C-alpha positions, 0 to 999 in steps of 0.5 A: 524483511524486504520492502518493495515498491510498485509503479502505483506508489504502494509499498509492500514489506515482505515477511515470508509469504505475508506482505504488509501493504501501504502508500508511499511518501510520494503518494501521500504527499500528492494526495495531501491530508488523508481524511478517509480510508475504505479498507478491504474485507478480511478473507477476501482474495484479490488478483494482482492490480485489483483495487483493494482499498480506497484513500481519500484526501481533501484533494482527491480519491485514489485506489490502493492496488493489490500488489500481487495475488493474495488473500486479505489477512488483516486490515489496519483498524487504527488507520480506519479510526485515524486516517491521518496516519497515512500522512504522518507515518506512511511506512509505519503506523499508516499501513493499509492491510496485510496479505497472504501472498499466493506466490511471494516471487511475484514481487521480485520485479518490483522496485527496491528503495533506490530505484523507487526514489529515482522513479518517484522523483521523475514522476514530479 
């Protein structure tokens, strides 16, 4: 399994042609305490960079973008019930949705963890 990071502070864990998407530590840090998530509809197809979900915190609301063309296979119902998972475990139990990737190679241009860490540090 490979994890890639987007310039919009989402991560995608790639397993074959399925990607699990969430927000990064940097994103949840910037947002503060997450109080609500609006997740995409299972079965809906999105294009890369479409707003697929919304995360709301005590400070702000932000879109969660689709990292690549794909169809939503599953959403994290536990996150809907307990939005704070996006803060406490953003790279694990706080995932947002899973997608069937139209073309997994589209993710090749995204950052690996080392590049993203440098990118996020420069974003402060």
